[in-house]
C-alpha positions in Angstrom: 77.8 -35.8 194.4 77.0 -32.4 192.8 80.5 -31.2 193.5 81.9 -34.2 191.6 79.7 -33.3 188.6 81.0 -29.7 188.7 84.6 -30.8 188.8 84.1 -33.2 185.9 82.4 -30.5 183.9 85.2 -28.0 184.4 87.8 -30.6 183.5 85.9 -31.5 180.3 85.7 -27.8 179.3 89.5 -27.4 180.0 90.3 -30.5 178.0 88.2 -29.3 175.1 89.9 -25.9 175.1 93.3 -27.6 175.1 92.4 -29.8 172.1 91.0 -26.9 170.2 94.1 -24.7 170.7 96.3 -27.6 169.7 94.3 -28.2 166.5 94.5 -24.5 165.6 98.2 -24.5 166.3 98.7 -27.5 164.1 96.7 -26.0 161.3 98.7 -22.8 161.5 102.0 -24.7 161.5 100.8 -26.9 158.7 99.6 -23.9 156.6 102.9 -22.0 157.2 104.9 -25.0 155.9 102.9 -25.2 152.6 105.1 -23.8 149.7 104.7 -24.2 146.0 107.5 -25.2 143.6 107.3 -22.8 140.7 109.7 -22.6 137.7 110.5 -19.4 136.0 112.4 -19.7 132.7 113.2 -17.6 129.6 114.3 -14.0 129.4 114.9 -13.4 133.1 118.1 -12.8 135.0 118.0 -15.9 137.1 115.9 -18.7 135.6 115.2 -21.6 138.0 112.9 -23.1 140.5 111.5 -21.0 143.4 109.4 -21.6 146.4 106.3 -19.4 147.0 103.4 -19.4 149.4 99.9 -20.0 148.0 99.0 -16.3 148.1 101.7 -15.4 145.5 101.0 -14.2 141.9 102.8 -14.7 138.6 104.2 -11.1 138.8 106.0 -11.9 142.1 107.7 -15.0 140.6 108.9 -13.1 137.6 110.1 -10.2 139.8 112.1 -12.6 142.0 113.7 -14.3 138.9 114.8 -10.8 137.8 116.4 -9.9 141.1 120.1 -9.8 141.5 121.9 -9.8 144.9 124.7 -7.2 145.2 127.9 -7.6 147.2 126.1 -6.3 150.4 123.3 -8.9 150.0 120.9 -6.2 149.0 118.3 -7.2 146.3 118.5 -5.1 143.1 115.7 -5.4 140.6 117.4 -5.7 137.3 115.9 -4.3 134.1 115.6 -6.8 131.2 114.0 -7.2 127.8 111.6 -9.7 129.3 108.1 -9.7 127.8 105.2 -8.6 129.9 102.5 -9.3 127.3 103.3 -12.7 125.8 104.0 -14.8 128.9 103.1 -18.5 128.9 102.0 -20.3 132.1 102.1 -24.2 131.9 99.8 -25.7 134.6 99.5 -29.5 134.4 98.2 -30.0 130.8 96.9 -26.5 130.4 98.6 -23.7 128.6 97.6 -20.2 129.8 98.5 -17.0 128.0 99.2 -14.1 130.3 99.3 -10.4 129.5 100.9 -9.0 132.6 100.9 -5.4 131.3 97.2 -5.3 131.4 97.4 -6.1 135.2 100.1 -3.5 135.8 98.3 -0.7 133.8 94.6 -1.6 134.0 94.5 -3.7 137.1 93.0 -6.8 135.4 93.4 -9.5 138.0 92.9 -12.4 135.6 96.0 -11.2 133.8 98.1 -12.0 136.9 96.7 -15.3 138.3 97.7 -16.9 141.7 100.4 -19.5 141.5 99.9 -23.2 142.0 102.3 -26.0 142.8 104.3 -27.2 139.8 103.6 -24.1 137.6 106.1 -23.3 134.9 106.3 -19.7 133.8 107.9 -19.1 130.4 109.0 -15.4 129.8 110.0 -14.7 126.2 112.1 -11.7 125.0 110.3 -8.7 123.6 110.2 -9.1 119.8 107.6 -6.6 118.6 106.9 -3.1 119.8 104.9 -0.1 118.8 105.4 3.5 119.8 102.8 6.1 120.8 103.5 9.8 121.3 101.6 12.9 122.4 98.4 13.4 124.4 98.2 10.1 126.1 98.2 9.2 129.8 101.6 7.6 129.9 103.6 10.4 128.3 105.5 11.0 131.6 106.0 7.3 132.3 109.8 6.8 132.2 109.4 3.0 132.3 107.3 2.8 129.1 109.1 5.7 127.3 106.5 5.8 124.6 107.2 2.1 123.7 104.6 -0.6 124.2 105.1 -4.3 123.5 102.9 -5.5 120.7 100.6 -8.4 121.3 99.0 -10.6 118.6 96.0 -8.9 117.0 96.5 -5.6 118.9 94.6 -2.7 117.3 95.0 1.1 117.7 92.5 1.1 120.5 94.4 -1.6 122.5 97.6 0.4 122.5 95.8 3.6 123.4 94.2 1.7 126.4 97.7 0.5 127.5 99.0 4.0 127.1 96.5 5.0 129.8 94.0 6.5 127.4 93.7 9.8 125.5 94.1 13.1 127.3 91.3 15.7 127.1 93.7 18.0 125.2 94.1 15.4 122.4 93.2 16.4 118.8 91.2 13.3 118.1 90.4 14.1 114.5 94.0 14.5 113.4 95.9 11.6 114.8 98.5 9.8 112.6 99.9 6.3 112.1 103.3 6.1 110.5 104.2 2.6 109.2 107.3 1.1 107.5 106.9 -0.3 104.1 108.2 -3.9 104.0 111.8 -4.2 105.2 112.9 -0.8 103.8 113.2 2.5 105.7 110.4 4.1 103.6 107.3 4.9 105.5 103.7 5.8 104.8 101.4 8.0 106.8 97.8 7.0 107.6 95.4 9.6 109.0 93.3 8.5 112.0 90.1 9.9 113.3 90.0 8.6 116.9 86.4 9.7 117.3 85.3 7.0 114.8 87.4 4.4 116.6 86.0 5.3 120.0 82.4 5.1 118.7 83.0 1.6 117.1 86.0 -0.5 118.1 85.2 -2.9 115.3 85.4 -0.3 112.5 87.9 -0.6 109.7 89.8 2.5 111.0 90.8 0.6 114.1 93.7 -1.0 112.3 95.6 -4.1 113.4 99.1 -2.8 114.2 102.5 -4.0 112.9 105.9 -4.0 114.5 107.5 -0.6 114.8 104.3 1.3 114.0 104.2 4.8 115.4 101.1 6.5 116.6 101.1 10.3 117.0 98.2 11.9 118.9 98.8 15.7 118.9 97.4 18.2 121.4 95.0 20.9 120.4 97.0 24.2 120.2 96.5 26.5 123.1 94.1 24.0 124.7 92.8 25.6 128.0 95.8 27.9 127.9 96.3 29.1 131.6 97.5 32.6 131.0 97.6 35.1 133.9 99.0 38.5 134.9 99.8 40.1 138.2 98.7 43.5 139.5 100.8 45.1 142.3 100.7 48.4 144.2 98.1 51.1 144.4 95.1 49.5 142.8 91.8 48.5 144.4 92.2 44.8 144.1 95.8 43.5 143.7 96.6 39.9 142.8 96.6 37.5 139.9 94.1 37.7 137.1 93.3 35.2 134.3 93.7 36.6 130.7 93.3 35.4 127.2 96.9 35.6 125.9 97.3 38.4 123.3 93.6 39.3 123.6 92.8 40.7 127.0 93.9 44.4 127.1 95.5 46.5 129.8 92.4 48.7 130.2 90.1 45.7 130.6 92.3 44.3 133.5 92.6 47.7 135.2 88.9 48.1 135.1 88.3 44.6 136.4 90.7 45.3 139.3 88.6 48.3 140.4 91.0 50.9 139.0 93.9 52.7 140.6 93.6 54.1 144.2 93.8 57.9 144.9 97.4 57.4 146.0 98.5 55.8 142.7 101.1 57.6 140.6 99.8 56.8 137.1 102.6 58.7 135.5 105.1 56.2 136.8 103.0 53.1 136.5 104.5 50.5 134.2 104.1 47.0 132.8 107.0 44.5 132.9 107.0 41.7 130.4 109.0 38.4 130.7 108.1 36.8 127.3 111.3 35.8 125.5 110.2 36.9 122.1 109.7 40.5 123.3 113.0 40.6 125.3 115.3 39.5 122.5 117.9 42.1 121.7 120.5 40.6 119.3 122.8 43.7 119.5 123.0 43.6 123.3 123.5 39.8 123.3 126.4 40.3 120.9 128.0 42.9 123.0 127.8 40.7 126.1 130.1 38.3 124.3 132.5 41.1 123.4 135.4 42.4 125.4 135.2 46.0 126.5 138.5 46.8 124.7 137.0 45.6 121.5 133.9 47.9 121.7 133.6 51.3 120.1 133.0 54.2 122.4 129.3 54.3 121.3 128.9 50.5 121.8 130.4 50.7 125.3 128.0 53.5 126.2 125.0 51.5 124.9 126.2 48.4 126.8 126.5 50.3 130.1 123.1 51.8 129.7 121.5 48.4 129.0 123.1 46.9 132.2 121.4 49.5 134.3 118.0 49.4 132.6 115.2 47.3 134.0 114.6 44.4 131.7 111.3 44.2 129.9 109.7 47.4 131.1 107.0 48.8 128.7 106.8 52.6 128.9 103.1 53.4 128.6 101.0 56.4 129.5 98.8 54.9 132.1 97.5 58.4 133.1 96.1 59.1 129.6 94.9 55.6 129.2 92.9 55.4 132.4 91.6 59.0 132.7 90.9 59.7 129.0 90.3 56.1 127.8 92.5 56.7 124.8 92.6 53.3 123.1 95.9 54.0 121.2 97.7 53.7 124.6 96.0 50.3 125.3 98.0 47.1 124.8 97.3 43.4 124.6 98.6 41.5 127.6 100.7 38.4 127.6 101.1 35.5 130.0 103.3 36.5 133.0 103.0 40.3 132.6 103.3 42.3 135.8 101.6 45.6 136.2 102.9 47.9 138.9 101.2 51.0 140.3 103.6 52.9 142.5 102.4 55.4 145.2 102.7 59.1 144.5 106.2 60.3 145.2 106.8 62.8 148.0 110.6 62.9 147.8 113.5 63.6 145.4 116.2 61.0 145.0 119.9 61.9 145.1 122.0 59.2 143.3 125.6 58.8 142.6 128.7 60.7 143.9 127.3 62.4 147.1 128.2 61.7 150.7 124.7 60.4 151.6 122.8 59.3 148.6 119.1 58.6 149.1 115.7 60.3 149.4 115.0 63.8 150.5 111.5 65.2 151.1 110.4 67.4 148.2 110.6 71.2 148.8 109.6 73.3 145.9 111.8 76.2 147.1 115.0 74.2 146.8 117.2 73.9 143.6 119.4 70.9 142.7 122.5 72.3 144.4 120.7 72.8 147.7 119.4 69.2 147.5 123.0 68.1 147.0 124.1 70.0 150.1 121.4 68.3 152.1 122.8 65.0 150.9 126.2 65.9 152.4 127.7 67.5 149.4 129.7 66.1 146.4 132.5 63.5 146.8 136.0 64.0 145.4 135.1 61.6 142.5 132.0 63.5 141.4 131.8 64.9 137.8 130.2 68.3 138.4 129.8 69.3 134.8 127.8 66.1 134.0 125.1 66.3 136.8 121.7 65.4 135.4 118.1 65.6 136.6 116.0 62.6 135.5 112.3 63.5 135.3 110.1 61.0 137.0 107.2 61.5 134.5 109.0 61.4 131.2 112.3 59.7 132.0 114.0 62.7 130.3 117.6 63.5 131.3 118.3 67.3 131.5 121.3 69.4 132.4 120.1 71.6 135.3 120.7 75.2 136.3 119.9 77.1 139.5 116.4 77.9 138.2 115.5 74.3 137.2 112.5 73.2 139.2 112.4 69.7 140.8 109.2 67.7 141.3 108.4 64.7 143.5 109.9 61.5 142.1 112.7 63.3 140.2 116.3 62.0 140.5 119.4 64.1 140.7 122.2 62.0 139.3 125.9 62.8 139.9 128.2 60.6 137.8 131.7 59.6 138.7 134.5 61.2 136.8 135.6 59.1 133.8 139.0 57.6 134.2 141.7 59.1 132.0 142.7 55.6 130.9 139.4 55.1 129.2 140.1 58.0 126.8 143.8 57.2 126.4 143.3 55.0 123.3 141.4 57.8 121.5 144.0 60.4 122.6 146.8 58.1 121.2 144.9 57.8 117.9 144.6 61.6 117.8 148.3 62.1 118.5 149.3 59.6 115.9 147.0 61.3 113.3 148.4 64.8 114.2 152.0 63.4 114.1 151.4 61.8 110.7 149.8 65.0 109.4 152.6 67.2 110.6 155.2 64.8 109.0 153.3 65.0 105.7 153.3 68.8 105.8 157.1 68.9 106.4 157.8 66.5 103.5 155.5 68.5 101.2 157.3 71.8 102.2 160.7 70.2 101.6 159.7 69.1 98.1 158.3 72.5 97.3 161.5 74.2 98.5 163.7 72.0 96.3 
């Protein structure tokens, strides 16, 4: 008898489980088949009736009605002038006004309600807009592009909120509202103190806006200006340092960085600047646009020298500045400056028309000709009479003799012989002048003889 009861109990449990599973399956099937009929009309690309599950929102319906299908059956979301702020939702006998932009910008869920069966969504075209510029959160938002649809009764604070608020860099006391006068192109300017509006949204300064109003919220000049310079080379603590643009001095930064190391060559240290206003050279810019044949001899020389010069290098006496603290050699730094402390030189550089140009260890007993021999000697194209020594400390170019001493870091420069064709135009001019002068003398003598 007990075995019969056990069998009955097991069968009952099995039957109950089958019924429960069947019910859940039916419920799932039933719920998956529930779809709402929703109409989307107005300023959308494809007005009509659409089917949505109960978990859909108004924004999804409008997005679908603005979707086009291209030739490959790929959905393309088309831009339109459809309103986001003045949408009407008809639900049975109820009229609901929807400001979808407040959901998209501020996340207000009641501005994007869930759909119900039979809903009718009416999307009008945008008719009124205001424009907001400057230190607001949406200034980099390509979709808004400084334009925000105007809603009924919108005040300055409402538009600022939809523009994602005011940036910390905003000059709140000097904002401006520009408004058209009637239907004309004339405008009037209204000064706005945003601090007053923030403190009291109901104050009279928080004006109700009109179509095509423009709000300008400017940034505080040099707000938290992030200026820095870079130290490289033989200095105790290399790296990047914050400065106050045009205030922090060279000596202050060198001191903060722990000063030059013992191996630093202060006589050849330099500051390189990249600021455009300091690098402007109208004469050089003009010559860059000029053909070489149209330059004078002096202009061509100047142009060639500028090409080889390092751009933006400030020649400063770091040695005197650091060791003697002579303030007249101190300079105010600018954003992006690079200060370089090279190591002390131990070699002489041989540059130009030699067989093996490069560095040769300094030997105080050698003259410039002996250094040239160590570099393999002169090439066939060398211009022997124009050999120069460039002093490392002063940058001076001197014509050497056998007794000229060389120091570490100096450069021996051997130029290439100038092409005869370069001087030919000047030779031609000289020949023409002499020929003309000779002709004039002959004519004068003939007249005197007669």
